[in-house]
N, C-alpha and C positions, 0 to 999 in steps of 0.2 A: 066342164072341163075334160078335156081328154083323158083317155085311159092312161093310168100309171101302174108302175111299180109299187109305189105306197100303198100300206093297208090304209081301212078306213079311219083309222087312229090315227095315223099320221098323216094322212090326209087332212083331217079336222081342224088344223091350226093355218094350214096352205087356203083353207076353202071360208073361214072366218078374214081373215087376214084380204084376201080377196073382193071378199063382201062390202068390208069397212072403203076399202079401195073404189070399188063403184062408187057408194055411197058418196065418198068423197069429190069422185069425177063428176056426181050431179052439181054437189055444191058448188065447184067450179065451174062448171057450165051456167049459173045464176048470178057469176061473181066477175068483177073484173079480173078475172085469171089470165096470163100471160101465154103465148103460144107455147113459151118454151114448158111451163107447167104443166100445162094438155099433152105437151110430147110427151113429158117424162113421165106422168102418171100412164096414158098408155100405154109405153112400151115397159114400165114397171108392169104392166097387169099383163101383155104379152109374155114375156120373159118367167113368168110364175109358171107358166104351162109348160115351161121348154124345159128336157131333160138336159144334166151340165155333165162332165166328165170331169172327174175330181184325179189326179194320179200321184201318188205319194209313193215316197219311197226314199233308203237311205242314199247321201252324197255319193256322186258317179256310179247309180247304177243303170241308167239308162232312161233314166225318164223323158229327158229332152229327146231322144232321138227315137223315142216308142212316139209322143207327141210330132215331131217333124215326119214319120211315115204316115202316120192317119191322115194328116193335113197333106200328104204328098209332096 
């Protein structure tokens, strides 16, 4: 997993779920899984290592303006 801002204690559940998903990927490889199942699992594993932005605030406090400015 790439370096993150999470502490080892915070990262542990993510690592455990990732390990389980990798094991599931092996099971799907030996079963008649649909291509959609395989793609969904692969995307889930990839997304688990990506950072995400969560913007919170009061009503009409400029959240949408902030996000739109980030996105250009």
